[in-house]
MIZA-415271 format. One record per residue: residue in three letters; x, z, y of N, C-alpha, C in turn. Coordinates in steps of 0.001 Angstrom, whole numbers, padded with zeros to 6 digits, always signed. Atoms other than C-alpha are relative to their C-alpha. Example, Ala and Ser with C-alpha at 12.3 -4.5 7.8 and 13.67 -1.06 7.14 Angstrom:
<nodes>
Ala+000890+000000-001190+012300+007800-004500+000900+000000+001200;Ser-000820-000060-001190+013670+007140-001060-000770+000730+001090;
</nodes>
This chain:
<nodes>
Unk-000369-001346+000427+009757-141790+157253+001290-000025-000807;Unk-001204+000109+000804+012401-142975+154789+001249-000126+000841;Unk-001144+000171-000897+014707-144070+157594+000376+001311+000652;Unk-000290-001261-000666+014366-140731+159347+000664+000990-000958;Unk-000632-000879+000976+015203-138843+156155+001449-000392-000222;Unk-001370+000480+000175+018279-141042+155756+000864+000421+001176;Unk-000737-000399-001196+019322-140341+159331+000380+001473-000069;Unk-000273-001434+000094+018994-136616+158776+001115+000278-000995;Unk-000993-000266+001030+021020-136706+155572+001389-000432+000427;Unk-001310+000487-000436+023822-138790+157093+000596+000929+001042;Unk-000512-000879-001041+024111-136579+160142+000410+001356-000563;Unk-000335-001290+000585+024061-133422+158071+001311-000073-000771;Unk-001243+000177+000759+026785-134766+155772+001187-000061+000942;Unk-001095+000134-000974+028894-135715+158766+000361+001349+000587;Unk-000252-001268-000659+028482-132329+160367+000745+000971-000910;Unk-000552-001031+000847+029274-130174+157393+001296-000418-000668;Unk-001234+000438+000638+031957-132311+155764+001148-000061+000989;Unk-001053+000137-001014+033815-132681+159034+000182+001273+000813;Unk-000023-001191-000838+033304-129161+160322+001395+000601+000106;Unk-001338-000572-000039+036821-128098+159398+000917-000787+000920;Unk-000840+000847-000829+038266-131024+161364-000400+000067+001470;Unk+000505-000006-001369+036085-130642+164438-000147+001430+000488;Unk+000153-001309-000590+036760-127415+166193-000817-000152+001271;Unk+000818+000049-001203+034453-126561+169037+000885-000358+001195;Unk-000835+000492-001079+035788-128457+172001-000218+000822+001264;Unk+000102-000836-001181+036479-126845+175312-001012-000574+000989;Unk+001090+000334-000905+034091-126963+178194+000247-001301+000766;Unk-000286+001201-000789+035870-129738+180108-000316-001265-000791;Unk+000299+001166+000825+035512-132147+177185-001494-000256-000026;Unk+001450+000152+000011+031788-131505+177020-000494-000496+001353;Unk+000435+000416-001329+031396-131866+180761+000323-001460+000258;Unk-000338+001411-000177+033142-135261+180600-001068-000915-000587;Unk+001048+000784+000642+030233-136407+178477-001166-000260+000958;Unk+001122+000082-000927+027899-136017+181444+000449-000581+001333;Unk-000288+000518-001330+027672-137622+184855-000961+000638+000977;Unk+000817-000650-001016+026238-136396+188105-001118-000890+000513;Unk+001004+000919-000527+024232-139515+188909-000469-000968-001081;Unk+000508+001017+000916+022127-142119+187141+000721-001320+000278;Unk-000626+001306-000197+023136-145771+186852-000295-000550+001389;Unk+000351+000468-001346+021380-146370+190162+000445+000986+001074;Unk-000634-000935-000933+023373-143580+191777-000933+001077+000528;Unk+000859-001115-000393+020454-141181+192040+000605+001297-000536;Unk-000579-001269+000425+021670-137582+191880-001031+000788-000802;Unk+000920-000758+000835+020166-135558+189091-000451+001284+000671;Unk+000398-001212-000704+020146-132498+191330-001174-000247+000952;Unk+001121+000300-000894+017606-134313+193500-001338+000023-000734;Unk+001228-000054+000784+015085-134121+190666-000533+001435+000021;Unk+000564-001340-000159+012986-131129+191645-001274+000205-000802;Unk+001244-000150+000748+009743-131855+189824-000390-001329-000631;Unk+000512+001169+000701+008030-134255+187455-001490+000178-000230;Unk+001397-000002+000412+004432-135175+186828-000162-001112-001025;Unk+000128+000963+001084+003642-136899+183524-001452-000058-000471;Unk+001320+000207+000573+000364-138371+182364+000186-000744-001322;Unk-000248+000594+001306+000208-139195+178669-001115+000346-000978;Unk+000898-000322+001103-001799-139243+175478+000820+000605-001126;Unk-000670-000662+001113-000763-136829+172746-000837-000198-001252;Unk+000674+000247+001268-001634-137810+169192+000656+000872-001060;Unk-000504-000833+001084-001261-135290+166367-000429-000631-001319;Unk+000283+000587+001303-000989-136705+162848+000419+000969-001102;Unk-000314-000772+001197-001103-134863+159544+000034-000977-001158;Unk-000179+000966+001079+000273-136919+156661-000444-001399+000433;Unk+000225+001325-000595+000033-140013+158902-001454-000254+000394;Unk+001378+000157-000440-003647-139427+159649-000197+000724+001316;Unk+000211-000599-001317-004555-138816+163304-001120+001029-000073;Unk+001007-001056+000010-006378-135503+163634-000362+000452+001409;Unk+000277-000404-001375-006258-135122+167410+000592-001016+000964;Unk-000476+000844-001090-005961-137348+170485-000448+000645+001305;Unk+000303-000720-001228-005738-135629+173846+000730-000624+001172;Unk-000633+000468-001239-005098-137013+177329+000478+001215+000778;Unk-000584-001173-000643-002775-134645+179157+000719-000360+001291;Unk-000841+000073-001185-001128-134104+182479+000970+001164-000055;Unk-001026-001036+000058+002144-132192+182531+000747+000040+001324;Unk-000775-000181-001216+003821-130771+185601+001188+000892-000314;Unk-001218-000775+000215+007413-129551+185444+000685+000185+001348;Unk-000685-000267-001262+009161-127872+188341+001290+000740-000275;Unk-001304-000629+000118+012818-126884+188655+000402+000513+001387;Unk-000046-001063+001001+013886-124172+189151-001229+000891+000116;Unk+001199-000831+000075+011501-121264+188586-000351+000656+001327;Unk+000311-000706-001235+011781-119872+192089-000794-000852+000987;Unk+000863+000810-000843+009832-122791+193560-001440+000446-000185;Unk+001413-000339+000103+006193-122131+194321-000705-001065-000833;Unk+000683+000936+000880+004106-123714+191591-001492+000060+000264;Unk+001433+000076-000252+000598-124858+192457-000573-001055-000921;Unk+000584+000952+000935-001652-126542+189972-001511+000138-000019;Unk+001451-000007+000072-005267-127361+189291-000444+000650-001306;Unk+000583-000643+001175-007125-125061+186913+001031+000538-000981;Unk-001020-000572+000886-003962-123464+185561-000444+001370-000480;Unk+000347-001315+000511-004170-120314+183501+001140+000955+000254;Unk-000965-000988-000445-002370-117076+184174+000992+000347-001096;Unk-000993-000455+000968+000632-115549+182510+001370+000100+000643;Unk-001372-000085-000454+004351-114953+182812+000499-001412+000332;Unk-000368+001347-000439+005766-117895+184778+001455-000355-000282;Unk-001388+000307+000289+009283-117789+183390+000123-000638-001381;Unk-000196+000704+001272+010093-120367+180706-001273-000049-000834;Unk+001280-000034+000690+006435-120659+179825-000741-001312+000212;Unk+000863+001165-000104+004123-123570+179107-001442+000480+000005;Unk+001397-000392-000120+000500-123209+180148-000898-001200-000256;Unk+001018+001019+000166-002539-125181+179086-001293+000525+000604;Unk+001339-000383-000400-005920-125163+180728-000840+000161-001257;Unk+000809-000216+001209-008663-124052+178331-000415-001284-000707;Unk+000381+001255+000666-009692-127677+177727+001221-000823-000387;Unk-001280+000597+000401-006000-128556+177186+000308-001307+000733;Unk-000229+001255-000711-006135-131377+179726+001198+000081+000934;Unk-001110-000159-000938-003402-129935+181944+001010+000986-000572;Unk-001069-000877+000446-000064-128473+180937+000950+000236+001160;Unk-000919-000358-001069+002167-126651+183380+001212+000668-000623;Unk-001233-000549+000563+005773-125978+182461+000893+000447+001150;Unk-000890-000496-001033+007961-123791+184606+001318+000382-000650;Unk-001302-000168+000624+011666-123778+183854+000774+001100+000713;Unk-000698-001139-000579+013652-120603+184387+001398-000385+000475;Unk-001371+000116-000478+016767-120634+186521+000478-001418+000204;Unk-000604+001303-000219+019112-123617+186593-000582-001056-000922;Unk+000597+001100+000752+018122-127021+185283+000739-000249-001309;Unk-000546+000428+001277+018638-127918+181662-000812-001214-000419;Unk+000758+001235+000185+017648-131548+181230-000106-000350-001478;Unk+000114+000230+001435+016476-131530+177643-000667-001321-000331;Unk+000746+001216+000320+014142-134516+177797+000073-001024+001127;Unk-000221+001011-001027+015577-136678+180550+001150-000861-000502;Unk-001062+000591+000799+017492-139069+178341+000677-001229+000577;Unk-000920+001045-000395+019749-141219+180444+001400+000570-000176;Unk-001369-000446+000251+023506-140650+180726+000172+001520+000083;Unk-000202-001454-000066+023350-137029+181893-001121+000761-000682;Unk+001130-000629+000667+020797-135996+179301+000097+001510+000072;Unk-000181-001433-000136+022242-132532+179271+000918+000314+001174;Unk-000783-000534-001105+023353-131176+182590+000049+001492-000280;Unk-000020-001342+000556+024496-127891+181129-000049+001067+001084;Unk+000078-001090-000959+023605-124706+182898+001346+000719+000042;Unk-001357-000541-000174+026723-122982+184297+000345+001144-000940;Unk-000316-001172+000814+026409-119799+182252-000382-000186-001465;Unk+000353+000262+001385+025575-121502+178949+001047+000602-000929;Unk-000929-000718+000863+027096-119377+176188-000023-000495-001448;Unk+000105+000478+001370+026162-121370+173071+001201-000816-000427;Unk-001094+000821+000521+028426-123470+170879-000244-001466+000328;Unk+000079+001386-000430+029191-127040+171960+001031-000839-000738;Unk-000984+000924+000559+030822-130013+170283-000509-001420+000177;Unk+000377+001404-000078+030850-133787+170617+000810-000768-001041;Unk-000670+000763+001047+031759-136393+168010-000664-001369-000103;Unk+000551+001321+000254+031173-139982+166933-000496-000056-001441;Unk+000522+000148+001355+029090-140920+163916-000622-001379-000147;Unk+000610+001301+000292+027661-144018+162244-001214+000198-000894;Unk+001231-000081+000773+024111-144333+160962-000511-001422-000209;Unk+000461+001363+000308+022987-147511+159185+000823-001056+000737;Unk-000936+000937-000621+026076-149315+160523-000120-000051+001522;Unk+000114-000081-001459+025151-148332+164089+000760+001231+000468;Unk-000807-001109-000498+027592-146194+166038-000776+000821+001025;Unk+000618-000925-000945+026335-143155+167896+001071+000919+000561;Unk-000749-001103-000550+027965-140776+170254-000936+001198-000061;Unk+000887-001131+000226+026622-137361+169396+000538+001241+000679;Unk-000367-001305-000532+026608-133956+170964-000801+001026-000772;Unk+000682-001072+000708+025768-130759+169154-000003+001234+000887;Unk+000157-001208-000796+024423-127834+171149-000624+001043-000910;Unk+000391-000959+001025+024170-124770+168927-000240-000777-001293;Unk+000228+000673+001278+022502-126210+165809-000804-001287+000153;Unk+000785+001212-000235+020749-129183+167425+000909-001168+000332;Unk-000810+001205-000203+022226-132691+167307-000784-000986+000849;Unk+000590+001056-000813+021539-135344+169941+000851-001251-000150;Unk-000718+001244+000219+022485-138927+169131-000282-001009+001096;Unk+000103+000937-001120+023165-141493+171896+000462-001389-000427;Unk-000436+001378+000179+023419-145263+171796-000284-000744+001292;Unk+000130+000708-001275+023975-147511+174829-000276+000972+001138;Unk+000121-001026-001034+024219-144350+176944-001395+000591+000109;Unk+001348-000553-000036+020651-143384+176087-000223+000907-001209;Unk+000365-000870+001102+019331-140531+174011-000976-000731-000910;Unk+000851+000711+000959+017827-142029+170855-000644+000938-001002;Unk+000522-000876+001043+017360-139126+168478+000514+001416+000188;Unk-000391-001403+000013+017444-135336+168300-000403+000597-001338;Unk+000270-000585+001309+017658-133363+165057+000310+001491+000059;Unk-000189-001446-000004+017183-129630+164736-000925+000659-000998;Unk+000873-000758+000892+015236-126915+162980-001087+000683+000806;Unk+001113-000688-000631+011887-125372+163789-000701+000844-001042;Unk+000755-000811+000958+009408-122995+162213-000752-000867-000998;Unk+000647+000926+000926+007849-126089+160609+001009-000672-000930;Unk-001046+000649+000778+011158-127038+158993+000815-000928+000882;Unk-000823+000946-000746+013402-129942+160020-000833-000689+001076;Unk+000680+000667-001115+012443-131394+163420+000823-001206+000432;Unk-000669+001240-000390+013317-135005+164272-000758-000607+001169;Unk+000635+000573-001188+012612-136399+167733+000655-001327+000333;Unk-000523+001308-000385+012991-140078+168621-000524-000382+001373;Unk+000300+000384-001375+013004-141551+172133+000090-001521+000111;Unk+000027+001460-000093+011978-145164+172731-000778-000434+001243;Unk+000803+000595-001073+010311-147514+175216+000451+000501+001378;Unk-000544-000473-001274+012602-146719+178142-000458-000865+001175;Unk+000381+000705-001222+011482-147621+181663+000583+000733+001209;Unk-000480-000598-001244+012784-147090+185154-001168+000628+000754;Unk+000939-000659-000902+010905-144600+187306+000809+000353+001237;Unk-000870-000114-001170+012358-144899+190780+001427-000274-000477;Unk-001387+000213+000401+016073-144450+190085+000368+000774-001264;Unk-000228-000749+001230+015661-142526+186855-000594-000772-001176;Unk+000373+000749+001189+015281-143843+183324-000601+000959-001035;Unk+000696-000897+000917+012755-142247+180968-000547-000758-001203;Unk+000687+000587+001155+011425-142899+177465-001504+000189+000174;Unk+001452-000110-000139+007700-143613+177519-000686+000228-001348;Unk+000532-000413+001297+007279-142882+173811+000963+001013-000597;Unk-000789-001058+000635+008510-139631+172268-000754+000447-001246;Unk+000633-000359+001268+007801-138860+168619+000752+001170-000615;Unk-000558-001150+000703+008389-135455+167064-000565+000010-001419;Unk+000430-000025+001392+008294-135353+163278+000534+001247-000698;Unk-000356-001151+000818+008341-132394+160904-000278-000403-001451;Unk+000249+000616+001308+008769-134114+157499-000458+000973-001073;Unk+000358-000958+001048+008487-130977+155396-001460+000419+000089;Unk+001395-000402-000192+005073-130213+156894-000943-001198+000055;Unk+000840+001173-000151+003849-133817+157123-000668-000044+001361;Unk+000575-000207-001331+003282-133062+160821+000739-000886+000999;Unk-000612+000891-000984+003887-135545+163645-000762+000087+001314;Unk+000602+000004-001336+003269-135461+167399+000556-001198+000764;Unk-000388+001206-000734+003329-138776+169292-000486+000139+001444;Unk+000349-000044-001424+003427-138710+173105+000265-001366+000608;Unk-000108+001310-000648+002748-142021+174842-000332+000167+001476;Unk+000143-000276-001424+003276-141802+178580-000590-001193+000734;Unk+000606+001028-000852+001111-143727+181022+000691-000066+001354;Unk-000609-000045-001325+002811-142577+184201+000897+001222+000109;Unk-000907-001094-000328+005753-140444+185282+000326-000102+001481;Unk-000289-000015-001433+006200-139438+188907+001154+000948+000283;Unk-001158-000794-000407+009385-138130+190497-000330+000757+001279;Unk+000207-000853-001170+009092-135215+192935-001340-000263+000684;Unk+001298+000251-000628+005343-135654+193514-000381+001125+000953;Unk+000517-001018-000910+003584-133814+196303-001163+000718-000677;Unk+001099-000785+000518+001432-130984+195025-000809+000500+001199;Unk+000839-000234-001170-001474-130534+197371-000243+001483+000203;Unk+000302-001385-000340-001726-127205+199132-001506+000200-000058;Unk+001417-000251+000109-005074-125572+198591-000499-000073-001420;Unk+000366-000020+001408-005114-126227+194864+000094+001437-000514;Unk+000034-001355+000550-005602-123211+192666+001389+000398-000475;Unk-001344-000426+000354-002397-121241+192274+000052+000546-001416;Unk-000221-000521+001336-000979-120348+188918-000216+001505+000005;Unk+000250-001429+000083-002244-116931+187927-001299+000426+000627;Unk+001247-000375-000648-005477-117020+189937-001194-000095-000949;Unk+001096+000156+000943-007600-118004+186933+000351+000731-001283;Unk-000271-000815+001181-007882-115671+183955-000171-000805-001275;Unk+000175+000558+001329-007375-116773+180396-001118+000743-000703;Unk+001020-000648+000818-010165-116069+177967+000627+000723-001191;Unk-000677-000602+001151-007805-115360+175074+001257+000680+000504;Unk-001114-000749-000582-005591-112686+176567-000189+001473-000302;Unk+000054-001433+000273-004729-109080+175821-000771+000705+001108;Unk+000834-000724-000955-007262-106806+177487-001362-000627+000214;Unk+001291+000680-000125-010054-109385+177435-000843+000256-001245;Unk+000877-000078+001157-013096-109106+175200+000059-001327-000753;Unk-000021+001220+000795-013081-111569+172338-001239-000833+000338;Unk+001103+000872-000369-015251-114570+173128-001062-000016-001105;Unk+001040+000178+001005-018570-115136+171370+000332-001242-000831;Unk-000345+001129+000868-018066-117406+168375-000972-000092-001167;Unk+000774+000261+001207-019849-118923+165410+000801-001003-000824;Unk-000947+000802+000776-017447-120226+162744-000546-000208-001415;Unk+000535+000261+001338-018685-121942+159565+000869+000613-001102;Unk-000694-000564+001154-017785-120206+156317+000605-001114-000844;Unk-000631+000973+000893-015367-122047+154058-000826-000173-001276;Unk+000752+000030+001256-017506-121168+151034-001326-000725+000150;Unk+001318+000591-000230-020816-122273+152541-000137-000283+001489;Unk-000013+000352-001421-020805-124160+155843-001348+000195+000682;Unk+001289-000312-000615-024476-123352+156380-000042+001444+000497;Unk-000133-001391-000432-023358-119744+156925+001120+000084+001021;Unk-000998-000126-001055-021486-118826+160092+000447+001444+000168;Unk-000523-001308-000379-019225-115895+160889-000115+000155+001517;Unk+000131-000273-001429-019960-114313+164266+000631+001350+000319;Unk-000551-001278-000436-018755-111347+166296-000663+001163-000724;Unk+000748-001096+000617-021459-109220+164682+000521+000334-001396;Unk-000507-000243+001346-019862-109622+161249+001203+000932-000016;Unk-001206-000820-000066-016802-107707+162433-000166+001174+000971;Unk+000278-001093-000934-018498-105159+164673+000528+001326-000540;Unk-000535-001301+000384-016699-101805+164590+001246-000060-000852;Unk-001205+000142+000819-013706-103223+162695+001195-000413+000856;Unk-001228+000576-000532-010100-103915+163574+000256-001248-000830;Unk-000144+001217+000803-009605-107530+162584+000899-001036+000670;Unk-000909+001054-000433-007258-110465+162812-000690-001346-000193;Unk+000451+001381+000117-008410-114012+163547+001253-000859-000131;Unk-001215+000749+000330-005870-116368+161997-000341-001477-000165;Unk+000176+001451+000096-006002-120113+162723+001206-000582-000727;Unk-001080+000484+000846-003977-121987+160119-000387-001320-000655;Unk+000269+001191+000804-003716-125041+157836+000974-000015-001168;Unk-000849+000021+001197-002253-125772+154412+001311-000728+000224;Unk-001230+000722-000282+000357-128078+155952+000933+000780+000924;Unk-000750-000765-001009+001588-125384+158376+000935+000995-000679;Unk-000999-000829+000677+004790-123901+156974+000087+001422+000581;Unk-000067-001370-000538+005018-120935+159418-001278+000794-000248;Unk+001246-000706+000337+001358-120127+158737+000115+000611-001392;Unk-000103-000434+001393+002020-119907+155013+001025+001120-000152;Unk-001043-001026+000078+005140-117814+155584-000530+001383+000351;Unk+000573-001277-000390+002936-115085+157059-000871+000620-001091;Unk+000995-000478+000956+000639-114773+154031+000460+001167-000868;Unk-000404-001179+000786+002747-112402+151876-000167+001305+000770;Unk+000157-001207-000814+002819-109884+154736-001470+000303+000256;Unk+001419-000224-000255-000868-110396+155487-000696+000583-001228;Unk+000614-000542+001213-001814-109765+151874+000354+001476-000181;Unk-000416-001402+000111+000203-106529+151879-000756+000869+001000;Unk+000696-000776-001027-001368-105366+155139-001481+000154-000338;Unk+001412-000065+000349-004846-106219+153941-000229+001005-001130;Unk+000107-000954+001111-004336-104296+150698+000186+001436+000484;Unk-000357-001342-000468-002889-101340+152573-001040+000594+000939;Unk+000841-000549-001065-005388-101047+155421-001473-000423-000057;Unk+001390+000483+000016-008641-102788+154385-001001+001129-000194;Unk+000912-001125+000203-010198-099513+153215-000130+000876+001240;Unk+000047-000777-001247-009452-098037+156655-000693-000744+001126;Unk+000752+000719-001022-011390-100715+158500+000704-001209+000571;Unk-000700+001210-000462-008925-103618+158849-000491-001201-000796;Unk+000484+001212+000652-010191-107117+158109+000688-001226+000594;Unk-000608+001261-000437-009061-110721+158468-001025-001121-000103;Unk+000763+001247+000062-010855-113948+159288+000990-001139+000170;Unk-000880+001167-000070-008671-116948+158447-000853-001238+000242;Unk+000766+001190-000374-009878-120188+160013+000881-001224-000216;Unk-000800+001175+000348-008567-123400+158475-000340-001186+000899;Unk+000168+001241-000751-008025-126558+160519+000284-001213-000875;Unk-000235+001114+000925-007496-128679+157405-001135-001004+000065;Unk+001002+001054-000073-009340-131974+157123-001061+000116-001083;Unk+001000-000168+001044-011128-130914+153931+000049+001409-000565;Unk+000080-001318+000624-012302-127714+152262+000773+000017-001312;Unk-000680+000072+001292-010797-128905+148975+001467+000389+000113;Unk-001402-000349-000203-007279-128576+150382+000184+001510+000034;Unk-000096-001458-000101-007908-124920+151189-000305+000654-001346;Unk+000348-000557+001314-009593-124195+147851+001157-000143-000983;Unk-001131+000222+000903-006685-125737+145946+001173+000913+000341;Unk-001088-000870-000452-004187-123780+148024-000242+001432-000471;Unk+000308-001386+000365-005955-120480+147350-000009+000190-001521;Unk+000018-000104+001460-006329-121217+143661+001397-000038-000606;Unk-001319+000240+000582-002693-122170+143147+001150+000734+000674;Unk-001106-000628-000724-000652-120299+145762-000322+001433+000418;Unk+000365-001328-000462-002223-117381+147609-001514+000154-000060;Unk+001442-000203+000100-005649-115896+146909-000634+000328+001342;Unk+000487-000356-001344-006051-114463+150421-001404+000596-000096;Unk+001300-000591+000344-008869-112051+149459-000784+000560+001185;Unk+000807-000399-001154-010643-111899+152826-000909-001151+000386;Unk+000960+001028-000403-013173-113962+154748+000709-001223+000591;Unk-000610+001257-000413-012444-117611+155458-001012-000917+000674;Unk+000796+001001-000687-013820-120103+157941+000701-001348-000051;Unk-000558+001357+000023-013283-123838+158212-000607-000808+001143;Unk+000441+000827-001124-013449-126126+161250+000349-001443-000312;Unk-000229+001370+000451-013844-129723+160181+000662-000854+001072;Unk-000536+000830-001085-012981-131162+163607+001402+000415+000413;Unk-001373-000416-000268-009650-129297+163691+000263+000374+001448;Unk-000412-000358-001354-007843-129040+167011-000999-000455+001060;Unk+000910+000543-001003-010505-131071+168796-001372+000663-000042;Unk+001285-000679+000096-013345-128771+167792-000236+000876+001233;Unk+000353-000877-001122-015179-126778+170423+000558+001397-000222;Unk-000517-001342+000299-014124-123583+168652+001492+000096+000282;Unk-001441-000020-000236-010404-124454+168723+000309-000015+001489;Unk-000217+000072-001445-010636-125312+172407-000359+001326+000659;Unk+000411-001286-000573-012522-122110+173252+001024+001088-000288;Unk-001002-000994+000371-009884-120085+171404+001396-000370+000497;Unk-001268+000435-000591-007107-121986+173262+001052-000239-001088;Unk-000905+000291+001115-005568-123159+169979+000757-001284+000315;Unk-000853+001140-000322-002738-125435+171090+000868-000364-001200;Unk-000809+000202+001198-000635-124989+167957-000334+001128-000968;Unk+000217-001052+000977-000753-122947+164782+001334+000402-000630;Unk+001053-000996+000071-000362-120297+163599-000410+000538+001375;Unk+000555-000658-001171-002615-118844+166282-000717+001236-000504;Unk+000568-001244+000507-003387-115192+165615-000422+000898+001150;Unk+000589-000848-001036-005535-112793+167611-000462+001285-000659;Unk+000388-001299+000551-005886-109081+166849-001024+000650+000927;Unk+001132-000544-000758-009160-107460+167941-000259+001429-000441;Unk+000252-001398+000368-009951-103728+168085-001480+000242-000281;Unk+001358-000347+000402-013144-101892+167117-001019-000287+001095;Unk+000912+000229-001124-014625-102412+170585-000142-001484+000342;Unk+000076+001424-000286-014127-106183+170455+000955-000455+001074;Unk-000985+000340-001024-011148-106175+172807+001264-000536-000658;Unk-001231+000585+000523-008064-108341+172221+001166+000947+000293;Unk-001108-000933-000198-005043-106089+171684+001372-000607-000304;Unk-001275+000677+000254-002365-108558+170519-000267-001464-000316;Unk+000120+001445+000214-001784-112317+170370+001334-000545-000483;Unk-001164+000772+000439+000653-114621+168562+001125+000901-000500;Unk-001133-000744+000541+004117-113031+168103-000265+001498-000054;Unk+000312-001428-000008+002755-109594+168972-001000+000374-001083;Unk+000971-000258+001063+000223-109975+166158+000502-000580-001326;Unk-000590+000514+001228+002632-111061+163421+001078+000962-000490;Unk-001093-000769+000579+005033-109335+161033-000071+001489+000299;Unk-000076-001436-000282+006198-105834+161932-000834+000378+001207;Unk+000806-000292-001188+004491-106057+165313-001464+000196-000358;Unk+001395-000110+000403+001139-106560+163612-000265+001346-000668;Unk+000234-001284+000671+001478-103537+161337+000081+001157+000977;Unk-000122-001062-000994+002604-101411+164250-001301+000137+000802;Unk+001244-000021-000768-000524-102386+166207-001154+000538-000841;Unk+001067-000464+000883-002795-101786+163215+000072+001522-000164;Unk-000170-001441+000145-001339-098309+162688-000460+000727+001256;Unk+000359-000644-001259-001765-097459+166359-001502+000120+000159;Unk+001432+000005-000268-005411-098448+166524-000779+000752-001070;Unk+000721-000696+001062-006476-097065+163122+000219+001510+000053;Unk-000279-001432-000110-004844-093707+163838-000578+000593+001271;
</nodes>
């Protein structure tokens, strides 16, 4: 962790101290940084699809809280027919889908190819109409020279013509991604270990790949994307649930406890920075609308109840009902609610129907929905 913090600080210093000297370079200079073929002369345009099998490990403060075997299918571009096994429905443009048990992920990329995680020489084959800011420069980290490219506010550092590190910002704070354990797959070179770290949140995601296939055949007759309905989707009735109370785990919250109310189910954790950022607004909304029939059930995925109690005693009181799932992401409840990441918020109306999810149930969007349904 110390090394990664040092890397971030050095790169940040380089970027900001040299910004006056490095004007954004023209498009031809950036394009010179890329090549059309791999070292084995395979054309990147021939890469139409990928299938990856891997284990994803989620760690909170270096403690593993989830281990999931996954299969990921990526197809370029979006106008190709995508067929997958047990996929869930939704908008197929620039969207990632998980099956309810999270064993299969389907990613469909909109329009032209943007090779974000294919880290050989042409790591970024820029889309023709890319309008963001671009620059390239050289930097030194721990006496090791890197060739770096900055796309908008994200830095990618290369050594020996391979992507080694990416540094950017996310809702969890600083995001640092490292790429290691490179192996040849046919004529393409891929990292078989990718680690994403969010130091400010103490959050880490390790992906260890078992197999990567180039342009695999997807068998006709498999279930097409969109043929299977999600359980957690606008217009669906909220699933039956029984969630242990944070105060007394022998008591469970169920659908009946919120019958006839408009309520928000909020999956969160004390280490989740974007979750915490929502609390000031949630407290205001709860104060404003609780007497009109609006309620909240916050469900913590923390490893201990003490963490939540300390948080509420010292930071936000959160004066509504609270549940706690000891098994976190791997719990049956989290899987049933399709909790892939947090915050995961679900707004339910008086009839028990889901009326908003995620971004549509946060901030101004949430208050707008509450006003609509209560009026």
